[in-house]
C-alpha angles and dihedrals in degrees: 000000000000092000089054091057092048092050093046091049091050093050091048092049092050092048092047091053090054091052091046090053091053092049091052090048091050092047091053093053090049091064135082137188112258117194127208099024102087118110119223108289094009103089119125102226146326118350129233095250092058094232090129138010105203141077118261096029100107109130099199138032118261096002109172095228093054121085145188132197112252135172111285110268097019101090097087092051087056090053089249131145138229118245091261092051090048092050090051092049091050091052091058 
């Protein structure tokens, strides 16, 4: 009986890992880059201007070249920009 419990637990663990992986994948696709909303030191990765390549290196609040991941569709409500809009703003 004890071996049945161990096998059942192992199968349940393996199945739950598969479901967790799907949830993470779905969460990633439900995100978009939103430019111009990151506070200093709170950006998610490299900026458009190429002055740095890592998260947390933004020097100023709301710089148009800095971005954060946000829920898909919520960028505009945060007064953010798409990558194309941010590039256009940087060219001005």
